[in-house]
Structures are given as structure tokens and as C-alpha cells.
BAVEXNU-951083 format. One record per residue (C-alpha): x, y, z. Coordinates in nm, 3 decimals, always signed. Last residue first. Layout:
<pts>
[[X Y Z]];
...
</pts>
This chain:
<pts>
[[-1.580 -0.362 -2.440]];
[[-1.384 -0.348 -2.155]];
[[-1.494 -0.126 -1.871]];
[[-1.278 +0.135 -1.738]];
[[-1.330 +0.219 -1.346]];
[[-1.367 +0.636 -1.366]];
[[-1.138 +0.883 -1.226]];
[[-1.040 +0.971 -1.576]];
[[-0.965 +0.628 -1.686]];
[[-0.884 +0.363 -1.405]];
[[-0.848 -0.010 -1.507]];
[[-0.891 -0.292 -1.276]];
[[-0.676 -0.583 -1.227]];
[[-0.759 -0.915 -1.030]];
[[-0.568 -1.150 -0.885]];
[[-0.220 -0.986 -0.983]];
[[+0.080 -1.160 -1.170]];
[[-0.035 -1.037 -1.516]];
[[-0.070 -0.670 -1.347]];
[[+0.326 -0.682 -1.264]];
[[+0.425 -0.778 -1.630]];
[[+0.175 -0.488 -1.762]];
[[+0.368 -0.239 -1.538]];
[[+0.200 +0.110 -1.518]];
[[+0.133 +0.011 -1.132]];
[[-0.090 +0.110 -0.834]];
[[-0.125 -0.169 -0.585]];
[[-0.375 -0.324 -0.355]];
[[-0.281 -0.635 -0.147]];
[[-0.506 -0.846 +0.093]];
[[-0.273 -1.032 +0.337]];
[[-0.324 -1.413 +0.370]];
[[+0.048 -1.407 +0.512]];
[[+0.218 -1.639 +0.250]];
[[+0.042 -1.497 +0.004]];
[[+0.134 -1.119 +0.082]];
[[+0.500 -1.276 +0.164]];
[[+0.546 -1.419 -0.175]];
[[+0.347 -1.121 -0.342]];
[[+0.578 -0.866 -0.218]];
[[+0.913 -1.070 -0.238]];
[[+0.828 -1.156 -0.571]];
[[+0.770 -0.789 -0.685]];
[[+1.104 -0.679 -0.481]];
[[+1.335 -0.907 -0.679]];
[[+1.130 -0.821 -1.012]];
[[+1.211 -0.433 -0.968]];
[[+1.594 -0.502 -0.854]];
[[+1.617 -0.689 -1.186]];
[[+1.442 -0.431 -1.370]];
[[+1.577 -0.119 -1.213]];
[[+1.438 +0.032 -0.940]];
[[+1.203 +0.358 -0.869]];
[[+0.904 +0.279 -0.983]];
[[+0.903 -0.089 -0.805]];
[[+0.638 +0.000 -0.558]];
[[+0.430 +0.205 -0.783]];
[[+0.165 +0.255 -0.496]];
[[+0.167 +0.003 -0.255]];
[[-0.158 -0.042 -0.035]];
[[-0.124 -0.320 +0.211]];
[[-0.427 -0.518 +0.385]];
[[-0.522 -0.706 +0.670]];
[[-0.221 -0.597 +0.861]];
[[+0.066 -0.821 +1.015]];
[[+0.190 -0.566 +1.214]];
[[+0.549 -0.625 +1.067]];
[[+0.386 -0.616 +0.706]];
[[+0.442 -0.244 +0.578]];
[[+0.803 -0.213 +0.750]];
[[+0.930 -0.541 +0.581]];
[[+0.787 -0.389 +0.265]];
[[+1.006 -0.071 +0.332]];
[[+1.304 -0.304 +0.423]];
[[+1.258 -0.451 +0.060]];
[[+1.203 -0.125 -0.086]];
[[+1.551 +0.041 +0.065]];
[[+1.730 -0.262 -0.069]];
[[+1.643 -0.250 -0.388]];
[[+1.711 +0.110 -0.420]];
[[+2.065 +0.039 -0.208]];
[[+2.135 +0.091 +0.113]];
[[+2.394 +0.304 +0.304]];
[[+2.138 +0.619 +0.303]];
[[+1.886 +0.452 +0.459]];
[[+2.088 +0.349 +0.775]];
[[+2.277 -0.004 +0.834]];
[[+2.229 -0.203 +1.135]];
[[+1.984 -0.436 +0.966]];
[[+2.181 -0.514 +0.631]];
[[+2.297 -0.849 +0.723]];
[[+1.917 -0.920 +0.765]];
[[+1.865 -0.797 +0.374]];
[[+1.730 -1.135 +0.210]];
[[+1.321 -1.066 +0.251]];
[[+1.331 -1.359 +0.478]];
[[+1.559 -1.274 +0.706]];
[[+1.430 -0.922 +0.726]];
[[+1.085 -1.035 +0.836]];
[[+1.249 -1.260 +1.086]];
[[+1.499 -0.971 +1.217]];
[[+1.168 -0.746 +1.242]];
[[+0.908 -0.985 +1.393]];
[[+1.214 -1.094 +1.649]];
[[+1.264 -0.718 +1.734]];
[[+0.858 -0.601 +1.774]];
[[+0.809 -0.911 +2.008]];
[[+0.710 -0.660 +2.303]];
[[+0.454 -0.523 +2.078]];
[[+0.371 -0.190 +2.211]];
[[+0.160 -0.069 +1.922]];
[[+0.403 +0.216 +1.804]];
[[+0.682 -0.063 +1.892]];
[[+0.555 -0.262 +1.598]];
[[+0.483 +0.029 +1.356]];
[[+0.902 +0.107 +1.462]];
[[+1.052 -0.214 +1.426]];
[[+1.082 -0.236 +1.075]];
[[+1.274 +0.098 +1.068]];
[[+1.482 -0.004 +1.358]];
[[+1.585 -0.294 +1.146]];
[[+1.679 -0.085 +0.886]];
[[+1.834 +0.176 +1.104]];
[[+1.702 +0.502 +1.172]];
[[+1.793 +0.842 +1.165]];
[[+1.675 +0.821 +0.775]];
[[+1.311 +0.721 +0.856]];
[[+1.210 +0.528 +0.564]];
[[+0.969 +0.683 +0.306]];
[[+1.068 +0.421 +0.035]];
[[+1.000 +0.679 -0.268]];
[[+0.778 +0.450 -0.444]];
[[+0.563 +0.379 -0.149]];
[[+0.488 +0.052 +0.041]];
[[+0.207 +0.121 +0.310]];
[[+0.031 -0.130 +0.573]];
[[-0.319 -0.129 +0.692]];
[[-0.460 -0.312 +1.002]];
[[-0.234 -0.210 +1.267]];
[[-0.058 +0.141 +1.206]];
[[-0.338 +0.244 +0.987]];
[[-0.622 +0.183 +1.281]];
[[-0.387 +0.337 +1.511]];
[[-0.366 +0.671 +1.333]];
[[-0.785 +0.648 +1.178]];
[[-0.941 +0.710 +1.556]];
[[-0.744 +1.035 +1.623]];
[[-0.783 +1.130 +1.253]];
[[-1.136 +1.120 +1.325]];
[[-1.357 +0.759 +1.212]];
[[-1.690 +0.815 +0.944]];
[[-1.495 +0.796 +0.621]];
[[-1.298 +0.452 +0.751]];
[[-1.650 +0.286 +0.817]];
[[-1.573 -0.020 +1.005]];
[[-1.675 -0.373 +0.868]];
[[-1.328 -0.502 +0.784]];
[[-1.256 -0.164 +0.605]];
[[-1.532 -0.017 +0.473]];
[[-1.479 +0.309 +0.270]];
[[-1.795 +0.583 +0.198]];
[[-1.872 +0.834 -0.063]];
[[-1.859 +1.188 -0.141]];
[[-1.581 +1.462 -0.080]];
[[-1.364 +1.187 -0.054]];
[[-1.124 +1.188 +0.276]];
[[-0.751 +1.123 +0.266]];
[[-0.468 +0.880 +0.400]];
[[-0.786 +0.646 +0.506]];
[[-0.651 +0.373 +0.288]];
[[-0.907 +0.378 +0.005]];
[[-0.891 +0.738 -0.059]];
[[-0.532 +0.744 -0.070]];
[[-0.561 +0.451 -0.301]];
[[-0.765 +0.600 -0.531]];
[[-0.550 +0.962 -0.528]];
[[-0.310 +0.752 -0.660]];
[[-0.485 +0.600 -0.930]];
[[-0.628 +0.921 -1.034]];
[[-0.625 +0.907 -1.427]];
[[-0.337 +1.139 -1.415]];
[[-0.104 +0.910 -1.584]];
[[-0.281 +0.610 -1.796]];
[[-0.424 +0.322 -1.620]];
[[-0.370 +0.091 -1.344]];
[[-0.528 -0.037 -1.041]];
[[-0.397 -0.389 -0.971]];
[[-0.545 -0.626 -0.674]];
[[-0.409 -0.906 -0.491]];
[[-0.669 -1.098 -0.272]];
[[-0.616 -1.208 +0.107]];
[[-0.931 -1.102 +0.238]];
[[-1.153 -0.967 -0.067]];
[[-1.132 -0.609 -0.225]];
[[-1.436 -0.476 -0.341]];
[[-1.514 -0.184 -0.591]];
[[-1.724 +0.195 -0.642]];
[[-1.606 +0.496 -0.835]];
[[-1.801 +0.755 -0.825]];
[[-1.589 +1.019 -1.031]];
[[-1.228 +1.011 -0.870]];
[[-1.025 +1.328 -0.975]];
[[-1.279 +1.556 -1.033]];
[[-1.132 +1.895 -1.109]];
[[-1.350 +2.228 -1.009]];
[[-1.283 +2.510 -1.206]];
[[-1.184 +2.879 -1.096]];
[[-0.817 +2.817 -1.073]];
[[-0.790 +2.435 -1.028]];
[[-0.997 +2.360 -0.738]];
[[-0.984 +1.942 -0.642]];
[[-1.238 +1.671 -0.655]];
[[-1.268 +1.355 -0.498]];
[[-1.619 +1.139 -0.526]];
[[-1.651 +0.750 -0.384]];
[[-1.985 +0.584 -0.476]];
[[-1.886 +0.291 -0.278]];
[[-1.565 +0.141 -0.177]];
[[-1.572 -0.205 +0.026]];
[[-1.253 -0.358 +0.182]];
[[-1.228 -0.704 +0.344]];
[[-1.498 -0.893 +0.157]];
[[-1.520 -1.274 +0.167]];
[[-1.549 -1.385 -0.217]];
</pts>
């Protein structure tokens, strides 16, 4: 496997009153180029915290994360920001679309930030693939949950990132919309050779991934 992301010995703690709670406890893992990896586990096991560490949104108390040879944990916030925009995509359960921008403008935004003169063409092509091209002029409040998540997936992929992180991307959707969104995400991910790291509680979604790891009490659980 050609390793894209490498995490070693990640530890993350939070103060809770007079105690210190260890949320991530010595996690090490690799993600290959183009691989889809699901992180599953019970509520409170540290799944969301882990992907914030892997993606550079948060810093561990100890351990390292390398993306394509660059150590994210050694970069300043100013160095991380453009890297997150270009090399990393994000899809969240609550969409995080910019309410004052249309669907098309939301998808274009990351590409415009990097000065891509083809931002509009790339955004329109993605919206067409996602089946929401006709909704490009609509604002987020005018879209259904499934449409919002399709737009969010397009936005995550517009800069052709090496890896996309998705945190419960179908959690707010009904079963039909969730299935359609998952199919779209996996189809686009495989078509573009993008690595995907996804947190989910759904066994059905996990079954579609190349590999699954289970997190229990901040550690990767090894089946007996």
C-alpha cells in the first residue's frame, strides 16, 4: 500500500474538573492513497476527536501525523490553512455551508481561495455529477438536507484533494437520502482516486469501505 497518511502514537487529553480525560490513547494508523477507511465505535469512543487530529484541525498532546510526507503536527496554523484548503476535504454531519452564498458559490469558494481560474467550471461539473446542477443558484436554506450534503461533498472535492474526512455524513438524513449521498461520495472518491476517512455508526456504510477500524475508549480495538 502506498501510504498517504501516517499517524503514530496520538494522544489527546482534556481537563474535566480536577481530572484529565484521555480521549485518544496512543493511536497509530496508516491510510493508503485512494483507500476508503471507516472509523466506527460506540458513542464517546473518540472517533470525531481522532479525525480532527488526523486532518490537522486539532493538535495532539503527543504523537505525529504525516500527510504525503509533511508532518502536520510541526506546521504553524498559517502553514496548515492552505494545506487544508488544497490537499484535504471535509464533509460534516451539519453541512457547514456558507448561508450567504448560493450552492454553486459554496462549491466554488475553496477553488477561488487558491486562485483557480477554472473554479466555476469545476464546480458546475461536480454539481452536475451530484445531480443538483439545477439547484446551483439556490441558497442553503432553500435546499433539502440531502441536497445540502451533496453540495458539501462537491465543495470538499473541488480542489481535487488527496484525502477527504467525513464525520457522520449521513447522520442527519433519512435512509433514502443517506444512501444516495453515500453512493455519491464513494463514486466520486473512487473515480478521483481520493483517500476517504469516514466516521460512522452505520454497519451498512462500514461494509462499503475498503477497511474498518473500531475505536473503543480512545484505542483501536483488535478483534479476538
